C-alpha positions in Angstrom: 10.7 3.7 8.5 10.3 2.3 5.0 6.7 1.3 5.7 5.8 4.8 6.6 7.3 6.2 3.4 5.6 3.6 1.3 2.3 4.4 2.9 2.8 8.1 2.0 3.7 7.2 -1.5 0.7 4.9 -1.8 -1.5 7.8 -0.7 0.1 10.3 -3.1 0.5 7.9 -6.0 -2.1 5.2 -5.7 -1.5 4.1 -9.3 2.1 3.1 -8.5 2.6 -0.6 -7.7 4.1 -0.6 -4.3 6.1 -3.8 -5.0 8.4 -1.6 -7.2 9.6 0.1 -4.1 10.9 -3.2 -2.7 13.3 -3.7 -5.6 16.7 -2.2 -6.1 15.1 1.0 -7.5 13.4 1.8 -4.2 15.8 4.5 -3.2 16.2 6.2 -6.6 12.4 6.2 -7.2 11.7 7.5 -3.7 14.3 10.2 -4.2 12.8 11.3 -7.5 9.2 11.4 -6.2 10.2 13.3 -3.1 12.1 15.9 -5.1 9.2 16.8 -7.4 
């Protein structure tokens, strides 16, 4: 679920503010980071 993905992102990119991922940009940001 979302929480799991956010947890992974938090581990990979600790400098990123997780609150960003709850906004509209959540999907596009997630997509960008996973495709790197």
